RODO-2510 file (C-alpha; in nm, 4 decimals, decimal comma):
residues 480
     n   res          X          Y          Z
     1     x     7,8476     7,8222    11,3320
     2     x     7,5815     7,9750    11,5546
     3     x     7,4723     7,7352    11,8299
     4     x     7,2026     7,7781    12,0966
     5     x     7,2148     7,5678    12,4119
     6     x     6,8678     7,5756    12,5688
     7     x     6,7407     7,4746    12,9115
     8     x     6,3653     7,4080    12,8753
     9     x     6,1398     7,6186    13,1004
    10     x     6,0282     7,4314    13,4071
    11     x     5,8839     7,4828    13,7551
    12     x     6,1334     7,4443    14,0397
    13     x     6,0471     7,2622    14,2448
    14     x     5,6977     7,1263    14,1860
    15     x     5,6661     7,0592    14,5591
    16     x     5,6950     7,4333    14,6264
    17     x     5,3639     7,4919    14,4510
    18     x     5,1654     7,3208    14,7241
    19     x     4,9540     7,5165    14,9676
    20     x     5,1569     7,7704    15,1640
    21     x     5,2285     7,6893    15,5231
    22     x     5,0738     7,8767    15,8147
    23     x     5,4058     8,0570    15,8638
    24     x     5,4428     8,1990    15,5106
    25     x     5,3090     8,5441    15,6026
    26     x     5,5299     8,5949    15,9070
    27     x     5,7845     8,8720    15,8588
    28     x     6,0731     8,6468    15,9624
    29     x     5,9883     8,4176    15,6703
    30     x     5,9578     8,6858    15,4009
    31     x     6,2368     8,7056    15,1474
    32     x     6,3568     8,3489    15,2052
    33     x     6,3971     8,1600    14,8773
    34     x     6,2110     7,8283    14,8827
    35     x     6,4471     7,6803    14,6274
    36     x     6,7820     7,7297    14,4620
    37     x     6,8081     7,8302    14,1005
    38     x     7,1202     7,6886    13,9388
    39     x     7,2829     7,7420    13,6023
    40     x     7,3485     7,4190    13,4138
    41     x     7,7205     7,3500    13,4597
    42     x     7,7161     7,0577    13,2148
    43     x     7,5902     7,2832    12,9337
    44     x     7,8460     7,5489    13,0227
    45     x     8,1235     7,2901    12,9877
    46     x     7,9899     7,1996    12,6424
    47     x     7,9722     7,5698    12,5532
    48     x     8,3389     7,6175    12,6406
    49     x     8,4352     7,3054    12,4493
    50     x     8,2507     7,4210    12,1358
    51     x     8,3933     7,7701    12,1677
    52     x     8,7419     7,6244    12,1245
    53     x     8,6520     7,5411    11,7634
    54     x     8,5289     7,8930    11,6950
    55     x     8,1547     7,8291    11,7204
    56     x     7,9397     8,1172    11,8434
    57     x     7,7463     8,0013    12,1499
    58     x     7,4325     8,1402    12,3144
    59     x     7,2979     7,9894    12,6385
    60     x     6,9247     8,0336    12,7082
    61     x     6,7762     7,9299    13,0418
    62     x     6,4014     7,8861    12,9949
    63     x     6,3484     7,9194    13,3688
    64     x     6,4673     8,2800    13,3413
    65     x     6,3812     8,3749    12,9826
    66     x     6,0576     8,1757    12,9448
    67     x     5,9261     8,0278    12,6196
    68     x     5,8771     8,3707    12,4639
    69     x     6,2422     8,4538    12,5227
    70     x     6,3467     8,1302    12,3519
    71     x     6,1290     8,1890    12,0450
    72     x     6,2223     8,5569    12,0186
    73     x     6,5930     8,4656    12,0160
    74     x     6,5371     8,1958    11,7523
    75     x     6,3508     8,4408    11,5250
    76     x     6,6065     8,7170    11,5684
    77     x     6,9340     8,5236    11,5486
    78     x     6,8425     8,2129    11,3414
    79     x     7,0886     7,9597    11,4887
    80     x     7,2281     7,6734    11,2814
    81     x     7,2034     7,4268    11,5677
    82     x     6,9919     7,4133    11,8849
    83     x     7,0767     7,1775    12,1680
    84     x     6,8438     7,0789    12,4530
    85     x     6,9219     6,8991    12,7757
    86     x     6,6297     6,6745    12,8706
    87     x     6,4994     6,5235    13,1915
    88     x     6,1944     6,3009    13,1681
    89     x     5,9456     6,5509    13,3112
    90     x     6,0442     6,8015    13,0400
    91     x     6,0366     6,5645    12,7431
    92     x     5,6903     6,6781    12,6285
    93     x     5,8029     7,0401    12,6514
    94     x     6,1164     6,9688    12,4479
    95     x     5,9050     6,8026    12,1777
    96     x     5,6830     7,1105    12,1642
    97     x     5,9793     7,3496    12,1532
    98     x     6,1483     7,1435    11,8798
    99     x     5,8408     7,1519    11,6590
   100     x     5,7958     7,5270    11,6986
   101     x     6,1636     7,5996    11,6391
   102     x     6,1531     7,4005    11,3161
   103     x     5,8495     7,6018    11,2050
   104     x     6,0330     7,9279    11,2776
   105     x     6,3656     7,8145    11,1313
   106     x     6,3281     7,4971    10,9183
   107     x     6,6988     7,4708    10,8352
   108     x     6,8011     7,4614    11,2028
   109     x     6,9284     7,1249    11,3282
   110     x     6,8126     7,0068    11,6718
   111     x     7,0090     6,7821    11,9059
   112     x     6,8998     6,6552    12,2488
   113     x     7,1077     6,5143    12,5314
   114     x     7,0875     6,4633    12,9057
   115     x     6,9748     6,1765    13,1231
   116     x     6,6378     6,1128    12,9519
   117     x     6,7946     6,1203    12,6066
   118     x     7,0700     5,8852    12,7210
   119     x     6,8284     5,6327    12,8693
   120     x     6,5588     5,6632    12,5990
   121     x     6,7442     5,7683    12,2846
   122     x     6,5422     5,5436    12,0535
   123     x     6,2098     5,6706    12,1911
   124     x     6,3278     6,0321    12,1500
   125     x     6,3719     5,9824    11,7766
   126     x     6,0532     5,7787    11,7411
   127     x     5,8350     6,0263    11,9276
   128     x     5,9632     6,3523    11,7771
   129     x     6,0366     6,3779    11,4057
   130     x     6,1748     6,7289    11,4531
   131     x     6,4794     6,6052    11,6457
   132     x     6,7817     6,5349    11,4245
   133     x     7,0350     6,3860    11,6675
   134     x     7,0503     6,2382    12,0169
   135     x     7,3707     6,2499    12,2221
   136     x     7,4119     5,9441    12,4432
   137     x     7,6183     6,0009    12,7586
   138     x     7,8642     6,2864    12,8138
   139     x     7,8216     6,5629    12,5627
   140     x     8,1478     6,7426    12,4817
   141     x     8,3041     6,5115    12,2234
   142     x     7,9807     6,4180    12,0427
   143     x     7,8463     6,7749    12,0383
   144     x     8,1696     6,9053    11,8923
   145     x     8,1731     6,6330    11,6265
   146     x     7,8096     6,7024    11,5279
   147     x     7,8666     7,0788    11,5051
   148     x     8,1793     7,0370    11,2930
   149     x     8,0105     6,7833    11,0661
   150     x     7,7152     7,0173    11,0036
   151     x     7,9478     7,3097    10,9380
   152     x     8,1571     7,1077    10,6918
   153     x     7,8563     6,9279    10,5378
   154     x     8,0238     6,5998    10,6351
   155     x     7,8829     6,2586    10,7255
   156     x     7,7852     6,1825    11,0845
   157     x     7,7849     5,8049    11,0479
   158     x     8,1191     5,7647    11,2254
   159     x     8,0497     6,0010    11,5158
   160     x     8,0574     5,7964    11,8358
   161     x     7,7941     5,8310    12,1071
   162     x     7,4978     5,9480    11,8994
   163     x     7,1710     5,8189    11,7524
   164     x     6,9929     5,9659    11,4515
   165     x     6,7382     5,8945    11,1807
   166     x     6,8429     5,7808    10,8357
   167     x     6,5178     5,7976    10,6437
   168     x     6,2760     5,5805    10,8388
   169     x     6,5553     5,3887    11,0077
   170     x     6,7042     5,4766    11,3459
   171     x     7,0817     5,4374    11,3528
   172     x     7,2843     5,4054    11,6701
   173     x     7,6557     5,4632    11,6319
   174     x     7,9319     5,3091    11,8389
   175     x     7,9377     5,4034    12,2108
   176     x     8,0862     5,7430    12,2836
   177     x     8,4241     5,8004    12,4368
   178     x     8,4690     5,9925    12,7598
   179     x     8,7311     6,2491    12,8533
   180     x     8,9605     6,0642    13,0900
   181     x     9,1616     6,3628    13,2132
   182     x     8,9119     6,6242    13,3323
   183     x     9,1895     6,8823    13,3661
   184     x     9,1934     6,8961    12,9848
   185     x     8,8441     7,0489    12,9806
   186     x     8,8085     7,4284    12,9632
   187     x     8,6280     7,5773    13,2608
   188     x     8,2504     7,6274    13,2282
   189     x     8,1773     7,9510    13,0424
   190     x     7,9851     8,1375    13,3115
   191     x     8,0028     8,4598    13,1084
   192     x     7,7171     8,3196    12,8985
   193     x     7,4697     8,3346    13,1870
   194     x     7,3258     8,6175    13,3990
   195     x     7,4969     8,5023    13,7179
   196     x     7,3194     8,7525    13,9434
   197     x     6,9812     8,6062    13,8512
   198     x     7,0680     8,2732    14,0120
   199     x     6,9891     8,2498    14,3823
   200     x     7,1200     8,0076    14,6394
   201     x     6,9433     7,7507    14,8540
   202     x     6,9443     7,8151    15,2270
   203     x     7,0540     7,4589    15,3024
   204     x     7,3908     7,4967    15,1298
   205     x     7,4971     7,8615    15,1190
   206     x     7,5613     8,1558    15,3461
   207     x     7,5003     8,4191    15,0787
   208     x     7,2454     8,4869    14,8081
   209     x     7,4878     8,4330    14,5206
   210     x     7,7138     8,1311    14,4984
   211     x     7,9062     7,9261    14,2451
   212     x     7,8679     7,5554    14,1852
   213     x     8,1804     7,3582    14,1081
   214     x     8,2158     6,9952    14,0048
   215     x     8,5396     6,8196    14,0975
   216     x     8,4532     6,4827    13,9436
   217     x     8,2338     6,3022    13,6933
   218     x     8,0217     5,9880    13,7015
   219     x     7,9225     5,7595    13,9862
   220     x     8,0511     5,4058    14,0472
   221     x     7,7366     5,2892    14,2279
   222     x     7,3740     5,1987    14,1555
   223     x     7,1462     5,3264    14,4333
   224     x     6,7824     5,2187    14,4162
   225     x     6,6397     5,5702    14,3683
   226     x     6,8895     5,6947    14,1074
   227     x     6,9102     5,6415    13,7328
   228     x     7,2703     5,7570    13,6890
   229     x     7,4223     5,4195    13,7792
   230     x     7,2991     5,2773    13,4505
   231     x     7,5551     5,4931    13,2685
   232     x     7,8364     5,3065    13,4441
   233     x     8,1139     5,5461    13,3453
   234     x     8,4425     5,5391    13,5263
   235     x     8,4715     5,7892    13,8117
   236     x     8,7203     6,0623    13,7243
   237     x     8,8454     6,3375    13,9571
   238     x     9,0112     6,6690    13,8744
   239     x     9,3436     6,7712    14,0237
   240     x     9,3552     7,0107    14,3222
   241     x     9,5469     7,2640    14,1119
   242     x     9,2821     7,2663    13,8381
   243     x     8,9977     7,3082    14,0875
   244     x     9,1756     7,5939    14,2664
   245     x     9,2377     7,7735    13,9361
   246     x     8,8667     7,7641    13,8500
   247     x     8,7621     7,8990    14,1904
   248     x     9,0139     8,1836    14,1719
   249     x     8,8818     8,2704    13,8268
   250     x     8,5228     8,2782    13,9586
   251     x     8,6118     8,5149    14,2420
   252     x     8,8095     8,7465    14,0143
   253     x     8,5313     8,7729    13,7523
   254     x     8,2296     8,7773    13,9871
   255     x     8,3264     8,9626    14,3072
   256     x     7,9708     8,9409    14,4463
   257     x     8,0066     8,5623    14,4733
   258     x     8,1308     8,4643    14,8190
   259     x     8,0311     8,0973    14,8399
   260     x     8,1255     7,7823    14,6530
   261     x     7,9423     7,4518    14,6698
   262     x     8,0907     7,1277    14,5443
   263     x     7,7787     6,9670    14,4015
   264     x     7,9176     6,6282    14,2963
   265     x     7,8539     6,3610    14,5595
   266     x     8,1762     6,1759    14,4846
   267     x     8,3876     6,4878    14,5065
   268     x     8,7591     6,5137    14,5651
   269     x     8,7098     6,5486    14,9417
   270     x     8,4988     6,2320    14,9551
   271     x     8,7014     5,9950    14,7401
   272     x     9,0601     6,1258    14,7423
   273     x     9,1511     6,2255    15,0943
   274     x     9,5148     6,3094    15,0170
   275     x     9,4171     6,5366    14,7277
   276     x     9,1324     6,6824    14,9330
   277     x     9,3742     6,7642    15,2137
   278     x     9,6126     6,9257    14,9661
   279     x     9,3334     7,1366    14,8151
   280     x     9,2228     7,2519    15,1609
   281     x     9,5778     7,3589    15,2395
   282     x     9,5837     7,5540    14,9119
   283     x     9,2608     7,7276    15,0155
   284     x     9,4176     7,8385    15,3441
   285     x     9,7237     7,9823    15,1670
   286     x     9,5649     8,1365    14,8574
   287     x     9,1936     8,1863    14,9393
   288     x     9,1872     8,2415    15,3146
   289     x     8,8456     8,4024    15,3417
   290     x     8,5766     8,2157    15,1544
   291     x     8,3038     7,9697    15,2502
   292     x     8,2415     7,6357    15,0868
   293     x     8,0008     7,3478    15,1299
   294     x     7,9628     7,0037    14,9813
   295     x     7,7694     6,6815    14,9592
   296     x     7,9442     6,3921    15,1276
   297     x     7,7957     6,0408    15,1098
   298     x     8,0978     5,8406    15,2303
   299     x     8,0928     5,9383    15,6024
   300     x     8,4630     5,8583    15,6277
   301     x     8,6505     6,1599    15,7665
   302     x     8,8295     6,1487    16,0991
   303     x     8,8154     6,4444    16,3382
   304     x     9,1592     6,5799    16,2355
   305     x     9,0589     6,5986    15,8703
   306     x     8,7319     6,7673    15,9642
   307     x     8,9125     7,0327    16,1650
   308     x     9,1474     7,0989    15,8737
   309     x     8,8539     7,1428    15,6358
   310     x     8,6781     7,3699    15,8838
   311     x     8,9878     7,5868    15,9085
   312     x     9,0026     7,5971    15,5274
   313     x     8,6475     7,7372    15,5054
   314     x     8,4132     7,4369    15,5026
   315     x     8,1091     7,5497    15,6953
   316     x     7,8321     7,3100    15,5957
   317     x     7,7964     6,9582    15,4622
   318     x     7,4855     6,7941    15,3188
   319     x     7,4276     6,4312    15,4149
   320     x     7,1987     6,2063    15,2049
   321     x     7,1222     5,9622    15,4879
   322     x     6,7694     5,8523    15,3829
   323     x     6,7246     5,5792    15,6446
   324     x     6,8482     5,4941    15,9928
   325     x     6,7678     5,1240    15,9508
   326     x     7,0569     4,9155    15,8238
   327     x     6,8420     4,6779    15,6178
   328     x     6,6781     4,9690    15,4354
   329     x     7,0089     5,1447    15,3678
   330     x     7,1558     4,8197    15,2373
   331     x     6,8758     4,8190    14,9801
   332     x     6,8794     5,1878    14,8859
   333     x     7,2517     5,2694    14,8843
   334     x     7,5528     5,1052    14,7245
   335     x     7,7899     5,0479    14,8825
   336     x     7,5953     5,0380    15,2096
   337     x     7,7358     5,2259    15,5069
   338     x     7,6875     5,1340    15,8703
   339     x     7,4249     5,3481    16,0431
   340     x     7,6504     5,3517    16,3509
   341     x     7,9270     5,5087    16,1408
   342     x     7,6826     5,7689    16,0106
   343     x     7,5645     5,8607    16,3602
   344     x     7,9204     5,9003    16,4859
   345     x     8,0115     6,1008    16,1767
   346     x     7,7455     6,3632    16,2577
   347     x     7,8809     6,3929    16,6124
   348     x     8,2362     6,4431    16,4825
   349     x     8,1107     6,7158    16,2481
   350     x     7,9509     6,8939    16,5426
   351     x     8,2707     6,8633    16,7446
   352     x     8,4738     7,0049    16,4546
   353     x     8,2386     7,3035    16,4215
   354     x     8,1003     7,2089    16,0795
   355     x     7,7274     7,2595    16,0339
   356     x     7,5297     6,9782    15,8763
   357     x     7,2088     6,9386    15,6793
   358     x     7,0562     6,6017    15,6008
   359     x     6,7665     6,4296    15,4340
   360     x     6,5710     6,1293    15,5523
   361     x     6,3239     5,9717    15,3114
   362     x     6,0253     5,7472    15,3751
   363     x     5,8432     5,5041    15,1485
   364     x     6,1084     5,2624    15,0220
   365     x     6,0024     4,9171    14,8906
   366     x     6,1623     4,7277    15,1802
   367     x     6,0503     4,9736    15,4498
   368     x     5,7764     4,9158    15,7087
   369     x     5,6093     5,1651    15,9408
   370     x     5,8260     5,0279    16,2216
   371     x     6,1345     5,1058    16,0112
   372     x     6,0163     5,4643    15,9630
   373     x     5,9672     5,5023    16,3378
   374     x     6,3188     5,3657    16,3908
   375     x     6,4575     5,6158    16,1389
   376     x     6,2933     5,9031    16,3268
   377     x     6,4574     5,7865    16,6488
   378     x     6,7903     5,7482    16,4677
   379     x     6,7668     6,1053    16,3357
   380     x     6,7218     6,2332    16,6916
   381     x     7,0414     6,0516    16,7933
   382     x     7,2410     6,2463    16,5335
   383     x     7,3753     6,6030    16,5685
   384     x     7,2369     6,7723    16,2557
   385     x     7,1348     7,1362    16,2241
   386     x     6,8918     7,1082    15,9312
   387     x     6,6925     6,7915    15,8736
   388     x     6,4332     6,7432    15,6030
   389     x     6,1980     6,4442    15,6131
   390     x     6,0754     6,3677    15,2613
   391     x     5,8882     6,1075    15,0619
   392     x     6,1366     5,8830    14,8809
   393     x     6,3062     6,0748    14,5987
   394     x     6,2732     5,8564    14,2908
   395     x     6,4324     5,9236    13,9537
   396     x     6,2498     5,7929    13,6460
   397     x     6,3708     5,4479    13,5353
   398     x     6,5559     5,3818    13,8595
   399     x     6,5130     5,0478    14,0405
   400     x     6,2561     5,2001    14,2764
   401     x     6,0677     5,3556    13,9837
   402     x     6,0569     5,0229    13,7991
   403     x     5,9319     4,8473    14,1136
   404     x     5,6389     5,0906    14,1457
   405     x     5,5740     5,0915    13,7724
   406     x     5,5273     4,7136    13,7755
   407     x     5,2605     4,7634    14,0417
   408     x     5,0992     5,0409    13,8343
   409     x     5,1612     5,3004    14,1030
   410     x     5,3185     5,5605    13,8702
   411     x     5,1169     5,8541    13,7377
   412     x     5,0768     5,8163    13,3598
   413     x     5,1474     6,1863    13,3026
   414     x     5,5186     6,1936    13,2183
   415     x     5,5330     6,5692    13,2856
   416     x     5,5090     6,4897    13,6573
   417     x     5,8013     6,2450    13,6540
   418     x     6,0494     6,4551    13,8444
   419     x     6,2668     6,3399    14,1315
   420     x     6,1656     6,6577    14,3196
   421     x     5,7954     6,5886    14,2729
   422     x     5,6869     6,3091    14,5030
   423     x     5,3243     6,3357    14,3887
   424     x     5,3825     6,1367    14,0711
   425     x     5,3738     5,8004    14,2469
   426     x     5,1911     5,6137    14,5230
   427     x     5,4345     5,4609    14,7687
   428     x     5,4337     5,0929    14,8632
   429     x     5,4136     4,9083    15,0972
   430     x     5,3617     5,2101    15,3261
   431     x     5,0933     5,4313    15,1682
   432     x     5,1519     5,7937    15,0760
   433     x     4,9003     5,9062    15,3366
   434     x     5,0983     5,7294    15,6076
   435     x     5,4284     5,8577    15,4704
   436     x     5,2992     6,2156    15,4953
   437     x     5,1816     6,1468    15,8503
   438     x     5,5283     6,0245    15,9502
   439     x     5,6940     6,3215    15,7816
   440     x     5,4949     6,5674    15,9936
   441     x     5,5521     6,3593    16,3051
   442     x     5,9264     6,3363    16,2430
   443     x     5,9684     6,7084    16,1767
   444     x     5,7956     6,8100    16,4982
   445     x     5,9707     6,5488    16,7100
   446     x     6,3107     6,6399    16,5711
   447     x     6,2950     7,0166    16,6065
   448     x     6,0833     7,0459    16,9213
   449     x     6,3363     6,8814    17,1549
   450     x     6,5327     7,0315    17,4420
   451     x     6,8602     6,8828    17,3112
   452     x     6,8043     7,0397    16,9686
   453     x     6,7175     7,3726    17,1296
   454     x     7,0494     7,3665    17,3168
   455     x     7,2422     7,2946    16,9979
   456     x     7,0430     7,5653    16,8203
   457     x     7,1469     7,8240    17,0785
   458     x     7,5080     7,7116    17,0402
   459     x     7,4942     7,7671    16,6626
   460     x     7,3056     8,0941    16,7016
   461     x     7,5507     8,2596    16,9400
   462     x     7,7907     8,3153    16,6485
   463     x     7,5696     8,5802    16,4814
   464     x     7,2133     8,7126    16,4521
   465     x     7,2027     8,5686    16,0999
   466     x     7,2779     8,2243    16,2421
   467     x     6,9744     8,2672    16,4653
   468     x     6,7175     8,3928    16,2131
   469     x     6,7975     8,1771    15,9101
   470     x     6,7626     7,8395    16,0858
   471     x     6,4428     7,9659    16,2493
   472     x     6,2989     8,0468    15,9088
   473     x     6,3903     7,7017    15,7830
   474     x     6,2430     7,5243    16,0852
   475     x     5,9181     7,7213    16,0631
   476     x     5,8936     7,6297    15,6972
   477     x     5,9430     7,2587    15,7726
   478     x     5,6953     7,2469    16,0599
   479     x     5,4382     7,4527    15,8703
   480     x     5,4235     7,2353    15,5579
***
């Protein structure tokens, strides 16, 4: 069976379309990507899983190919099944694409999955008659079952984890199963994508081309700004041996890739310290010269573990701190972490020689202007190389989203509902105008300090690149 997996075309990020800063035309700024462009690892896992059963898979990234590229491929190759991954801001686009694909190829079946489809599966079927199936939750098992059923002209009524229309009636099958042992999954099929067309974000990578690797699945917590907690799947972590094998395969097939980023927040280094230590030791023995970065929300490493990771190639860590006020963090993050622990963690990172990047966000429901001021002061007490002060990042249908929606502070245009687009809501109780004021104030106060300048020189002495790249980033932040 011929299957297309399609990423809808979208603008990344919407915030980057705002007026250019006063620094954009400076030569030191030219050539710096304002955003990363990532291939969809989840879809590539599904592609590999379907390939095992002999299905012919084509991956189309609308961000690269555009709508014309999608339609041209549909006309030329006439797939039997098209799958979309859907976030809320792209739902209208997916409806439009589905209708046009059905007009081009009426016999083609269309399936949607992803976070929006999982949260709003009934609405997906009600609002778009061109969609045949909705996958609820993780996609490998259900996608494989749907593809095989279509190929064999078999019933889908016993396929777990899907919703579909039976005449005018919407049917929801039993909840889907999840793959407990992630080592059983084939590696993402990166051969399906034009790897060189994907660029890397300055905040996480040393080089233009990098690979993204996931060491775990799911999240055990329910933070106020996130909608993933509602899925409530058990956290599962891959073995160090399996992770190492994937990275070695990446480097052998794509020699221009020099960086790896572990993009899952609850990665092996964060939640399984013994396995993380073992993987780092494997890196030192088998991959002695490569750089890696990660997201780490637990703030739990001691200095010895940090030094081991640094020796194994860890050069930067991204810290989703959000607030320096304990009461606010207790509301936004689960489980809450002491702000004193976070501050000390950043100092240990600096001592171990690991660079850090962090975000602080303003405009939470329990946050006052005094709390924002306190967060700015807290940020200045930390030792962090890159800091970004942002409006609260809010995923559709999260607790924070629902709070604002009840107050009618959400833009009615669903196309704007993107966690990276802070313009789709008005913050409360601190207004958006005041939030933007504090963002500018925080950025200038953080970067224009003597203590930061001293740290900056320390980082920059390692190489000219270490001097120019942070300067570009800082100029961008101050100029926005």
